[in-house]
Structures are given as C-alpha cells and as structure tokens.
C-alpha positions in Angstrom: -36.6 -4.4 9.3 -35.6 -5.8 6.0 -37.0 -9.2 5.3 -35.7 -11.8 2.9 -36.9 -11.2 -0.7 -39.1 -13.8 -2.3 -37.2 -14.4 -5.4 -38.0 -17.2 -7.8 -35.5 -20.0 -8.4 -35.2 -19.1 -12.0 -34.6 -15.4 -11.2 -32.1 -16.2 -8.6 -30.2 -18.5 -11.0 -30.3 -15.7 -13.6 -28.7 -13.3 -11.2 -26.1 -15.7 -10.2 -25.2 -16.2 -13.9 -25.0 -12.4 -14.3 -22.7 -12.1 -11.3 -20.4 -14.9 -12.3 -17.2 -14.2 -14.1 -15.6 -10.8 -14.4 -18.2 -8.0 -14.3 -18.5 -6.0 -17.5 -17.6 -2.5 -16.3 -19.7 -1.0 -19.1 -22.9 -2.4 -17.7 -24.5 -2.1 -14.3 -26.2 -4.8 -12.4 -29.6 -3.6 -11.2 -30.7 -4.9 -7.8 -33.9 -4.2 -5.9 -32.7 -2.3 -2.9 -35.6 -3.6 -0.8 -34.1 -7.1 -1.0 -30.6 -6.2 0.1 -29.6 -7.6 3.4 -27.4 -6.4 6.2 -24.6 -8.6 7.5 -26.2 -12.0 8.4 -24.9 -14.1 11.3 -24.1 -17.7 10.2 -26.4 -17.4 7.2 -29.5 -16.0 8.9 -31.4 -13.0 7.6 -30.6 -9.8 9.5 -32.8 -7.6 11.6 -30.8 -4.3 11.8 -30.1 -1.5 9.4 -27.1 0.4 10.8 -24.4 -0.9 8.5 -21.4 -0.2 6.4 -21.7 -3.1 3.9 -24.7 -5.0 2.7 -25.2 -8.5 1.4 -26.6 -9.2 -2.1 -30.1 -10.6 -2.3 -29.0 -14.0 -3.7 -27.5 -16.8 -1.8 -24.5 -18.5 -3.4 -24.8 -22.0 -4.7 -23.9 -23.5 -1.3 -26.8 -21.5 0.2 -24.6 -19.1 2.3 -25.0 -15.4 2.5 -21.6 -14.1 1.6 -21.3 -11.4 -1.1 -20.9 -7.9 0.5 -21.0 -4.5 -1.2 -20.7 -1.0 0.1 -23.9 0.1 1.9 -23.6 3.4 0.1 -23.4 1.9 -3.4 -25.3 -1.4 -3.2 -27.1 -1.5 -6.6 -24.1 -1.3 -8.9 -20.3 -1.4 -8.8 -18.6 1.9 -9.4 -16.6 2.2 -12.6 -15.9 5.9 -12.9 -15.8 9.2 -11.0 -19.4 10.2 -10.3 -18.6 13.9 -11.2 -16.9 13.1 -14.5 -18.4 9.9 -15.9 -16.7 10.7 -19.3 -13.3 10.0 -17.7 -12.5 6.4 -18.5 -8.7 6.4 -19.0 -5.6 7.9 -17.3 -5.1 10.1 -20.4 -8.7 11.5 -20.0 -8.2 11.9 -16.3 -5.3 14.3 -16.6 -6.7 16.0 -19.7 -9.8 16.9 -17.9 -7.8 18.4 -15.0 -5.5 20.4 -17.3 -8.6 22.0 -18.8 -10.3 22.5 -15.4 -7.3 23.7 -13.3 -4.8 25.2 -15.8 -3.2 27.7 -13.3 -3.3 25.5 -10.2 0.1 24.2 -9.0 0.4 20.5 -10.0 3.9 19.1 -9.4 6.4 20.6 -6.9 10.1 19.9 -6.2 12.8 21.4 -4.1 16.2 22.3 -5.5 19.0 20.7 -3.6 22.2 22.6 -3.2 25.6 21.3 -2.0 26.4 22.5 1.6 23.2 24.6 1.7 19.6 24.0 2.7 17.3 23.1 -0.1 15.0 25.6 -1.7 11.3 26.1 -1.1 9.0 24.1 -3.4 8.9 25.2 -7.0 5.8 24.3 -9.0 4.6 23.3 -12.4 1.0 24.2 -13.1 -1.5 21.8 -14.6 -1.2 23.7 -17.8 2.6 23.4 -17.8 2.3 19.7 -17.1 0.0 19.4 -20.1 2.5 21.1 -22.3 5.4 18.9 -21.1 3.2 15.8 -21.6 2.6 16.7 -25.3 6.3 17.4 -25.9 7.5 14.2 -24.3 4.9 12.1 -26.1 5.8 13.6 -29.5 9.5 13.1 -28.7 8.9 9.4 -27.8 7.2 8.9 -31.2 10.2 10.7 -32.9 12.6 8.2 -31.2 10.6 5.3 -32.6 8.6 4.3 -29.6 5.2 3.0 -30.9 1.8 2.6 -29.3 1.4 -0.7 -27.3 5.1 -1.0 -26.5 6.3 -1.3 -23.0 8.2 1.5 -21.2 10.0 1.1 -17.9 10.0 3.8 -15.2 13.1 3.4 -13.0 13.7 6.1 -10.3 12.4 7.4 -7.0 9.3 9.6 -7.0 9.8 12.8 -8.9 8.0 15.1 -11.3 9.7 13.6 -14.4 8.4 10.2 -13.4 4.8 11.5 -13.5 5.4 13.5 -16.8 6.9 10.5 -18.6 4.0 8.2 -17.5 1.5 10.9 -18.6 3.2 11.0 -22.0 3.1 7.2 -22.2 -0.6 7.3 -21.5 -1.2 9.8 -24.3 0.2 7.5 -26.9 -1.1 4.2 -25.5 2.2 2.9 -24.1 2.2 0.3 -21.3 4.2 1.6 -18.3 6.2 -0.8 -16.2 7.4 0.7 -12.9 10.7 -0.5 -11.5 11.7 0.1 -7.8 14.8 2.3 -7.6 16.1 -0.3 -5.0 16.2 -3.0 -7.6 19.6 -4.6 -8.1 20.8 -6.0 -11.4 19.2 -9.4 -11.1 15.6 -8.2 -10.6 16.1 -5.4 -13.1 17.3 -7.8 -15.8 14.5 -10.3 -15.1 11.6 -7.7 -15.3 13.1 -5.9 -18.3 13.3 -9.1 -20.3 10.1 -10.6 -19.0 8.1 -7.4 -19.8 10.0 -6.9 -23.1 10.8 -3.3 -22.4 11.6 -1.4 -25.5 12.5 1.8 -23.6 13.3 2.7 -20.0 13.1 6.2 -18.4 15.4 6.5 -15.4 17.1 9.0 -13.1 20.8 9.7 -13.2 21.5 7.9 -9.9 20.3 4.5 -11.1 21.7 4.9 -14.7 24.9 3.1 -13.9 23.0 0.0 -12.7 20.8 0.1 -15.8 23.8 0.6 -18.2 25.6 -2.3 -16.7 22.6 -4.5 -17.2 21.9 -3.5 -20.9 24.1 -6.2 -22.3 21.6 -8.7 -20.8 18.5 -6.8 -21.9 18.3 -7.1 -25.7 14.8 -5.7 -26.1 15.8 -2.2 -24.8 16.3 0.3 -27.7 16.0 3.7 -25.9 17.1 4.8 -22.5 15.8 8.2 -21.4 17.7 9.9 -18.5 16.4 12.7 -16.2 17.9 14.5 -13.2 17.6 13.2 -9.7 15.2 15.1 -7.4 16.2 18.8 -7.2 19.6 18.3 -8.8 20.9 19.4 -12.2 20.8 17.0 -15.1 24.0 15.2 -15.9 26.3 17.0 -18.2 27.4 13.9 -20.1 25.7 10.6 -20.7 27.5 7.3 -21.0 27.6 5.3 -24.1 25.8 1.9 -24.2 27.9 -1.2 -23.7 29.6 -2.5 -26.8 27.2 -4.6 -28.9 24.0 -3.0 -27.5 21.7 -1.6 -30.1 20.5 1.1 -27.8 20.4 4.9 -27.5 21.0 6.8 -24.3 19.4 10.2 -24.4 18.3 12.9 -22.0 14.7 13.8 -21.3 15.5 17.3 -22.4 16.4 15.9 -25.8 13.2 14.1 -26.0 11.2 17.2 -25.2 13.2 19.2 -27.8 12.4 16.6 -30.5 8.8 16.8 -29.5 8.7 20.6 -29.8 10.4 20.4 -33.2 8.1 17.6 -34.5 4.7 17.7 -32.9 2.5 14.6 -33.1 -1.2 14.2 -32.1 -2.0 12.0 -29.2 -2.9 8.4 -29.7 -5.1 7.9 -26.6 -6.0 4.5 -25.2 -9.3 2.8 -24.7 -10.6 2.0 -21.2 -9.9 -1.7 -21.5 -6.4 -1.3 -23.0 -3.5 -2.3 -20.8 -2.2 0.7 -18.8 0.5 -0.8 -16.7 2.2 -4.1 -15.7 3.0 -3.9 -12.0 5.5 -6.5 -10.8 4.4 -7.7 -7.3 6.8 -8.6 -4.5 8.6 -11.9 -5.1 8.9 -13.4 -1.6 9.6 -16.9 -2.8 10.6 -16.6 -6.5 10.6 -14.2 -9.4 8.2 -11.3 -9.3 4.8 -11.7 -11.1 3.6 -9.0 -13.5 0.0 -7.9 -12.7 -1.7 -6.5 -15.8 -4.0 -3.5 -15.1 -6.1 -1.7 -17.6 -7.1 2.0 -17.6 -10.6 0.9 -16.5 -9.2 -1.0 -13.5 -7.2 2.0 -12.3 -10.0 4.6 -12.9 -12.6 2.5 -11.1 -10.4 2.0 -8.0 -9.3 5.6 -7.8 -13.0 6.7 -8.1 -14.1 4.2 -5.5 -11.4 5.2 -3.0 -12.4 8.8 -3.3 -16.1 8.0 -3.0 -15.6 5.9 0.1 -13.4 8.2 2.1 -12.6 11.7 0.9 -16.2 12.4 -0.1 -17.2 12.2 3.6 -15.0 15.1 4.6 -16.7 18.3 5.6 -14.7 20.2 3.0 -14.3 18.1 -0.1 -10.7 17.7 -1.1 -9.5 19.3 -4.3 -7.9 22.6 -5.3 -6.0 23.9 -2.3 -5.1 20.5 -1.0 -1.6 19.2 -1.1 -0.1 15.7 -1.1 3.5 14.7 -0.3 4.6 11.9 -2.6 7.3 9.7 -1.0 5.9 6.2 -1.0 7.3 4.4 -4.1 5.4 5.2 -7.2 6.3 1.7 -8.3 3.8 0.5 -5.6 0.1 0.6 -6.6 -0.9 2.4 -3.4 0.9 5.6 -4.2 0.1 5.3 -7.9 -3.7 5.2 -7.3 -3.5 8.0 -4.8 -1.9 10.2 -7.5 -4.5 9.3 -10.0 -7.1 10.6 -7.6 -5.1 13.7 -6.7 -4.6 14.6 -10.4 -8.3 14.2 -11.0 -9.3 16.8 -8.3 -6.6 19.4 -8.9 -4.6 18.5 -5.8 -1.0 19.8 -5.7 1.6 17.1 -5.4 5.0 17.8 -3.8 7.9 15.3 -4.0 10.3 14.6 -1.2 14.0 15.1 -1.8 14.7 11.3 -1.9 16.2 10.9 1.5 13.9 9.3 4.1 15.9 10.9 6.9 14.9 14.4 5.5 11.2 13.5 5.0 9.9 15.5 8.0 11.9 18.5 6.8 10.2 18.2 3.4 6.8 17.8 5.1 7.3 21.0 7.1 8.4 22.9 4.0 5.5 21.6 1.9 2.7 21.7 4.6 0.6 19.0 3.0 -3.1 18.7 3.9 -3.2 14.9 3.3 -0.6 12.4 4.4 -0.5 8.8 3.0 1.9 6.4 4.7 2.5 2.9 6.0 2.5 1.5 9.5 6.3 1.4 9.5 6.4 5.2 9.6 3.3 5.6 11.8 5.0 3.3 14.4 8.1 5.5 14.4 6.1 8.7 14.9 4.2 7.0 17.7 7.3 5.7 19.4 9.2 9.0 19.0 6.3 11.0 20.4 5.7 8.7 23.4 9.4 8.5 24.1 9.7 12.4 24.1 6.6 12.6 26.4 8.1 10.0 28.8 11.2 12.2 29.3 9.3 15.5 29.6 8.4 17.2 32.9 5.8 15.7 35.2 3.5 18.7 34.4 3.9 18.1 30.6 3.2 14.4 31.0 0.0 15.2 33.0 -1.1 17.8 30.4 -0.7 15.3 27.6 -2.6 12.5 29.4 -5.5 14.9 30.3 -5.6 16.2 26.7 -5.5 12.7 25.2 -8.2 11.4 27.4 -10.5 14.5 26.9 -10.1 14.3 23.1 -10.6 10.6 23.0 -13.8 10.9 25.0 -15.1 13.7 22.7 -14.3 11.7 19.5 -16.0 8.6 20.9 -19.2 10.6 21.5 -19.0 12.3 18.1 -18.3 15.8 19.6 -15.9 18.5 18.7 -12.7 18.2 20.8 -11.9 20.9 23.4 -10.1 23.8 21.7 -8.0 24.4 24.8 -6.2 21.1 24.4 -6.0 21.6 20.7 -4.0 24.9 21.2 -2.0 23.7 24.2 -1.0 20.2 23.1 -2.1 18.9 19.8 -1.2 21.9 17.6 2.4 21.4 18.6 2.3 17.8 17.5 0.6 18.7 14.2 3.3 21.3 13.5 5.7 18.3 13.1 3.7 17.4 10.0 3.5 20.9 8.7 0.4 22.0 10.6 -2.2 21.7 7.8 -2.8 17.9 7.6 -6.6 17.3 7.7 -6.7 13.6 6.7 -4.2 10.7 6.9 -4.2 7.3 5.5 -2.5 4.0 6.3 -2.1 1.0 4.1 0.2 -1.8 2.7 0.2 -3.7 6.0 -1.9 -3.8 9.3 -1.6 -0.9 11.8 -2.2 -1.6 15.5 -5.3 -0.2 17.2 -3.1 1.6 19.7 -1.3 3.6 17.0 -4.5 4.2 15.0 -6.1 5.7 18.1 -3.0 7.9 18.6 -3.0 9.3 15.1 -6.7 10.2 15.2 -6.3 11.9 18.6 -3.0 13.7 18.1 -3.1 14.6 14.4 -6.1 14.2 12.1 -8.9 11.8 11.0 -7.1 8.7 9.9 -8.4 6.0 7.5 -7.0 2.5 6.9 -7.2 0.7 3.6 -6.8 -2.9 2.7 -5.9 -4.1 -0.8 -3.5 -5.6 -3.3 -2.0 -4.8 -6.6 -4.2 -7.4 -8.3 -7.3 -5.4 -7.3 -5.7 -2.1 -8.6 -5.1 -1.1 -5.0 -8.0 -0.8 -2.5 -10.5 -3.5 -1.6 -11.9 -2.2 1.7 -11.4 1.1 3.5 -12.5 2.7 6.7 -14.2 6.1 6.9 -12.8 9.2 8.7 -15.7 9.3 11.1 -15.6 5.6 12.1 -15.2 5.4 15.9 -14.5 1.6 15.8 -10.8 0.6 15.1 -9.1 -2.6 14.5 -10.7 -3.4 11.1 -10.3 -2.3 7.5 -13.9 -1.1 6.9 -16.3 -2.0 4.2 -15.7 -2.8 0.5 -15.0 0.2 -1.7 -17.8 0.8 -4.2 -15.9 -0.9 -7.1 -15.5 -4.2 -5.3 -17.8 -6.9 -3.9 -16.3 -9.2 -1.3 -17.0 -12.7 0.0 -15.3 -15.0 2.5 -14.6 -18.5 1.3 -14.2 -21.4 3.7 -10.7 -22.6 4.6 -11.5 -25.8 6.4 -7.8 -26.8 7.0 -7.5 -23.6 9.2 -11.0 -24.0 10.8 -12.4 -20.9 9.2 -15.9 -21.1 7.7 -18.8 -18.8 6.7 -20.9 -20.6 9.3 -18.6 -19.5 12.2 -20.4 -17.7 15.0 -20.9 -15.0 15.9 -19.0 -13.8 12.8 -18.4 -15.5 9.5 -14.7 -16.1 8.6 -12.8 -17.3 5.6 -10.4 -16.3 2.7 -11.1 -12.8 1.4 -12.2 -13.0 -2.3 -12.9 -9.9 -4.4 -14.7 -9.3 -7.7 -15.4 -6.2 -9.7 -14.2 -3.7 -12.4 -10.9 -3.1 -10.7 -9.8 -6.7 -10.6 -6.7 -7.2 -12.8 -6.6 -9.0 -16.2 -4.1 -11.6 -15.0 -0.4 -12.1 -14.7 1.7 -11.3 -17.7 2.9 -14.5 -19.5 1.7 -16.6 -16.6 -1.6 -18.3 -17.3 -1.1 -20.9 -14.6 -0.7 -18.4 -11.8 -3.6 -16.4 -13.2 -5.9 -19.4 -12.9 -4.7 -20.1 -9.4 -5.5 -16.5 -8.4 -8.8 -15.9 -10.3 -11.4 -18.7 -10.2 -13.9 -19.6 -12.9 -16.5 -17.2 -11.4 -14.1 -14.2 -11.5 -13.2 -14.1 -7.8 -9.7 -12.9 -7.0 -8.4 -15.0 -4.1 -6.3 -12.8 -1.9 -4.7 -15.4 0.5 -5.8 -13.3 3.4 -8.2 -14.5 6.1 -11.0 -12.1 7.0 -14.0 -11.9 9.4 -17.2 -9.9 9.0 -17.7 -8.0 12.3 -20.4 -5.5 13.4 -22.1 -3.4 10.8 -20.5 -5.2 7.9 -16.9 -4.2 8.6 -14.1 -6.5 7.5 -11.3 -7.5 9.9 -8.2 -9.2 8.6 -7.2 -11.9 11.1 -4.8 -14.2 9.4 -2.9 -15.2 6.3 -3.5 -18.3 4.3 -0.4 -18.5 2.1 2.3 -18.3 4.7 0.9 -20.8 7.2 2.8 -23.9 8.3 2.1 -26.8 10.5 4.0 -27.7 13.7 4.8 -31.2 14.6 1.7 -31.6 16.8 -0.6 -30.6 13.9 -1.2 -26.9 14.9 -1.3 -24.4 12.0 0.7 -21.2 12.5 0.5 -17.9 10.7 3.9 -16.2 11.3 2.7 -12.8 10.0 0.0 -12.6 12.5 2.5 -13.3 15.3 5.1 -10.9 13.9 2.5 -8.1 13.9 2.0 -8.7 17.6 5.7 -8.6 18.4 6.5 -5.5 16.4 4.7 -3.4 19.0 7.2 -4.3 21.7 9.4 -1.3 22.4 12.6 -3.2 22.0 11.6 -5.0 18.7 12.1 -3.3 15.3 11.6 -6.4 13.2 11.1 -10.1 13.8 11.2 -13.3 11.7 9.2 -16.1 13.3 10.1 -19.6 12.3 8.7 -23.1 12.8 8.1 -26.3 10.7 6.5 -29.7 10.8 9.6 -31.2 12.5 9.4 -29.0 15.5 6.9 -28.4 18.3 7.5 -24.7 18.9 8.5 -21.4 17.4 11.7 -19.4 17.5 12.5 -16.0 16.2 15.3 -13.8 14.8 14.8 -10.3 16.2 16.3 -7.0 15.0 16.1 -4.7 18.1 15.1 -1.1 17.9 18.5 0.6 18.2 17.3 3.7 20.0 15.2 1.8 22.5 18.0 -0.7 23.1 20.5 2.1 23.8 18.0 3.7 26.3 17.6 0.3 28.0 21.4 -0.1 28.1 22.0 3.2 29.7 19.2 2.8 32.2 20.4 -0.6 33.3 24.1 0.4 33.1 25.0 -2.4 30.7 28.8 -2.7 30.1 28.3 -2.7 26.3 26.8 0.8 26.5 26.3 2.0 22.9 27.7 -1.1 21.2 24.7 -2.5 19.4 26.4 -5.7 18.1 27.7 -6.5 21.6 24.3 -6.0 23.1 22.8 -8.3 20.5 25.3 -11.0 21.4 24.5 -10.9 25.2 22.1 -13.7 26.1 20.8 -11.7 29.0 19.6 -8.9 26.6 17.9 -11.6 24.4 16.1 -12.8 27.6 14.8 -9.3 28.3 13.5 -9.0 24.7 11.9 -12.4 25.0 10.2 -11.3 28.2 8.7 -8.3 26.4 7.6 -10.5 23.5 5.9 -12.9 25.9 4.0 -10.1 27.6 2.9 -8.9 24.2 1.8 -12.4 23.3 -0.2 -12.7 26.5 -1.8 -9.2 26.0 -2.8 -10.2 22.5 -4.1 -13.6 23.7 -1.9 -15.6 21.4 -2.2 -19.3 22.0 0.6 -21.2 23.6 1.8 -22.8 20.4 1.9 -19.3 18.8 4.3 -17.9 21.4 8.0 -17.8 20.5 10.2 -19.9 22.9 13.6 -18.6 22.0 15.1 -15.6 20.2 18.4 -14.5 18.7 19.2 -10.8 18.2 20.6 -9.5 15.0 22.0 -6.0 14.8 21.4 -5.3 11.0 17.9 -4.5 9.8 16.2 -6.7 7.2 16.1 -4.6 4.1 15.7 -4.6 0.3 19.4 -3.9 0.0 20.5 -7.0 1.8 18.0 -9.2 0.0 15.9 -10.0 3.1 12.8 -7.9 2.3 10.8 -7.1 -0.9 10.4 -3.5 -2.0 7.0 -3.4 -0.3 8.6 -4.4 3.0 7.5 -8.0 3.1 9.9 -10.6 4.6 11.6 -12.9 2.2 11.2 -16.0 4.3 13.2 -18.5 2.3 16.2 -16.1 2.2 15.9 -15.4 5.9 15.7 -19.1 6.7 18.8 -19.7 4.7 20.8 -16.9 6.2 19.9 -17.7 9.8 19.7 -21.5 9.6 22.6 -22.0 11.9 21.1 -19.8 14.6 17.7 -21.4 14.2 19.2 -24.9 14.5 21.1 -23.8 17.6 18.0 -22.4 19.3 16.2 -25.7 18.7 19.1 -27.7 20.1 19.1 -25.5 23.2 15.3 -26.2 23.5 16.0 -29.9 23.2 14.2 -30.1 19.8 17.1 -31.4 17.8 
C-alpha cells in the first residue's frame, strides 16, 4: 500500500507554485513516484493500487485531494511523441513521415463519374504529398501570402484540404478551418474576425464565398480546388466589383511554386498553428488559439493512451476513413496522429448517404465516429435482427451472450460465433476494422457494449477544442463502460466544487465537481477576446470545461452533468437539459429532442423529432390511418402520447428524478440541423433559436398542463 508522503510545508508550497499557471511544455515536473496516490475517497489517503489515474502528492490549498494524472505517466506531462521527441511542430510531424515512409500510400480519393459507380481509391504517397506541399507553399509565397498571415480552409474533407494546410504549416501561416455548412453570416463573421488574407475552398462552396467577398475586405487571394473525386472547374468567376481580390486555382498555385521554388519557413513549437472557431450556441463563435505544441502534445498523448495498447501497434498498413469534419478538432488531431505513423487516409465522397459504400471500398482498419452514427448502426442492426427468422435471432442472442461473457473474463471470443455471426456484421464496415473510437458527445453504455461485441475494441474520448481535443480517454481493453477513462498523458484533471448544483469534492463515495484541465495542450486563449479567456482559464492555468464529472473506481472519470446549460424550475430544482436529452435519444421513436423549462414553470416539456423509420414501422404495425405521412403522424396527439410513454419508460429506467421527467411533448417532422439554424456544426442544439422557433408550441403545452 502507498502511504501519504511526509512532505515539508515549504516543499509542498514550492510544488504548488510550480504547478500553478500554464505548465511550460519545455520542462518536466519531477515527482517522487512513491508519494503518488490512487483515487482517494472524500479526501482520504487510498489503500489500493489497481488504477487508471493517480493523484498528485500535494493537496491543493483547500486541503482536498483532486489533481489526477494518467497512472502510466504520473511523473511528467507528455509534450511530444515518445518515439520521435524531435517532432515539435506540425511541419516536422509530416516531414519526418515523408522521410520515413516515402512510398507508403498517404492520401486517397475516389473519382466520381456521372451515372456510373465511383472508382476504387487512388493514392498519393507520402513522398508525393511532400512534393505537393513544397509546390503549394512556394506558390503561396509567390502570390504574396506571408508568414504569420491567416488562411481559411473552406470545404469538406479532401486531400487538397490536407495539402493546403501542410503547405501553410511549412511557411508559418495560421490556418482557420471553416465548416462547409457555414452560411454567409457565419462565414463573413469568422473571415473578418480572424482577418483572413486568403481562403482555400472547394468549387461547391465557391459561390457562397464569392457572394460574401464584398463584406470581407481583408481577403486578397481565393484558391479553388475540385470537389471530392470531381474535375476542377473549367472557369473561375471574377471577384465582385470593388473587391481587391484574386480568384485562382490550386493548380495555378502549384505551377507558380514549381516555377519559383522557395525554401520553407518553418514555425516554432509555441507559434500559433490554427484558430478553431468553436460552436456558437448562444452567440457568435469564439476563436480558440492553438499552437503547434498544443496539437503535437495532444496527438502524442492520445496515441500513448490508446493505440499503444494494441497487440499490433498501428502504423504502416493501417487505414483511416476521414469523414468527420476537418474543421472539428477531433478529426484534425486524429489526422496528425495518422500522418505521424504512416497511416493511409482515405476520404469519403462527401455524401453521408454513401459513407458505408466508401467504407466497404476503402476497408479501413480504424473507424473514428460520433454517437449519432453509432446509434444509427445499432438501431439498423437490431431492427434487421428483429425481423429475421427465429433461428437467426436465437443465433445472434447466443453469439452475443457468449462473446460478452468471454470479453468480461478477458478471454478470446469463440471463433465459431465470429465466423457465423460477427464476421457478417464486420463486413458492413469493410471487414478489417480493428479499433473504433467515439467522441464529441456521450455514447450510451448499451451501444458501446454492442460495438465492442459485434465489431471491434471501441474507445471513448472526452475533450474540447480548448484542450486541443482529448482530455480523457478509455483503453481498448477496459471492461467497464459508462465512463470516459483516465486523463490522457498531456493533461492533469481536477474537479472543482459547484455548490449551487450540490456537487463537491467531498461527496461520497465518489468526488464530484466541474471538470478542470491543465497541461501543455491547453489553448492560448480566445482570439481577440480577453474577457472570455479569463472566464475560461483561471489564474492558476486551469481550463474550466463547464462539464460536471465524477471520479469512479480506479480513477476513471464519468461525465454526469453540464454546468453551463442548467436552469432552475419555479420550485428551485436545477435541471440539466442535455443530461435528460441523452436519456430520451435512446427511445426507438425519438431521433432528437429539445427539453425546455424555466424559473416560471414547475415542469419540463419537449419538442421531439421522431425517428422516421421507426415511426413508419409503428404506423404500419398499428394500422394508423396516416400510414407513411410523417407530418400527419406528428400532428396526431395519440402518436405524441405513445412517444411520451416511451420517454417516461426511459426516464424511469435511467432513474431520472420526477422533476427531470418531461410532462408533455410536441412532435416535429423536420430534423434540427445546421442548415435550418437549429444546430451548430458540431451537432449541439442552439437553444435560444429552438426556443424562439417553438415558443408557441411550448406556451400551448404549458397552458394544457395548467401552468399558464
């Protein structure tokens, strides 16, 4: 057993001073491993050693044990890849791989033909990527784009997106990703706020950009490349009258670079690499400033915490399908890690409806996604099984139970069931996937279990843009589900008391509070927004996430609530709508829900978007007169009552308290989306906009309940 270290008051204070503020990623903090503690309960010293995270040997100033680090890396926070400590920037990251894996396939695309199936994947090698990077970088210099200036990247994921960003890194530009779903308002705001001097975009979004140029006076160069798998446009438009801007093709930039080579102007580790504009759920997006050191440390830590535990280390021969938006930090950091290890990266065609087709053509070995897709795969699989023969249903249940039992005991699953049942399911994802990852929002324990049993070892990450992506992550061999694992090696995490929500570090049996993170991956701050920066990063360098966490067994973190979106009901009860919505989304008939309440009401109501496939199945089964008419089904109060009954059952199963249970619902046939302004590009609900759009329905529900 580890006992509490006898540390002098002066030494403890010295260590606290060293730990306060942002950690200098060029220095390590040496800690005596004999004095590191396992997760304490309510501030008491621990007496067990089987753990995923450990507690630093100092107590904080209020005498609580709080600061956790990865149990595998307790002595110092990770700043770089352990195998290549010389790699400190994104430029060096790719340069090292170009030298190490010159003939390995790097970036792959499918050619899309009209009225014909798309081609197989065609690849650029790492060596060819290096040549393209040099040409584009030199061409950018020729067109007057200087180091330190800001370059926008505006398209769906594609090889050219990666090539232009790589070129930007080689001449110390700051990249600013823009979601391809952005409309004119968000596009103009970010372009002006970030002072973009150049924007690289695909042909499909060029009309939106050109129409906005008259309101974007800082833009001097627009670089256009082809959409995924399609030919480049034959003719480019002229900029609007009065705009001092050039519109040129990426091919022209490369030609200029070949004709006029320029040496690279590489960045330093603490130079700004990118400004990522985070989702604006209440107002304008905020630009999170991330350095090269931030991104390298997080990519290295993610790899060390997860992929390093695989029996066969991932690298050359592995393949990743890139379809989650590169404008989101999750996919961005995954690609940094892929490029570091010589992984091949294939891009989807751009149509989400054809994603499974692309996956089957690419046959990836790793699949990174979000709960929204995992839920669809789960629902589709279970629906197909429920309509199969009795024999097939029994086979699946037997196979599922046998594999679950084997995995729970740490044994190899029975090969008979692998061949008869699970190989057919894995074929839907190309047949070669050996690890999967979920992030961006919570995944249910039921779906996580399903993925691990039916497909491959699955990990779940928790993070945010301001931490350069990952804060905590599970391991592929963890048998416990329903949590987000331990801190990644570049982060240390503490829970801070939130007394107004009754969460404290003294809670028993497990401490609870707001998740705060510190380390070399924590961002520099918000661009041109010192006030928001100070609200987010405190004087000791802790990044306040707004999420409520709880330390459970073995030092795992479980996210249990959200601080920022809470509201108080009339009777004084605090409500976290996101927590409740995450329960209701598992109802078969519910695709999306918006839970509403305020201090003038005593209960909750909800706007629900039903799952159209499940609703149609229900309609046919119950011989509803509306049949396949989704709007008519949504307008039927009896259908709404059925949905509410399902939601009540889910609330009871999840042990929601009475005041957390929705009392009335209205069904809405159209999904909440980025396009209709009701969701952010990262699929977070825009609550003020939803409240405005559905105010009449909300008021009517409260009148029906006798609240107004």
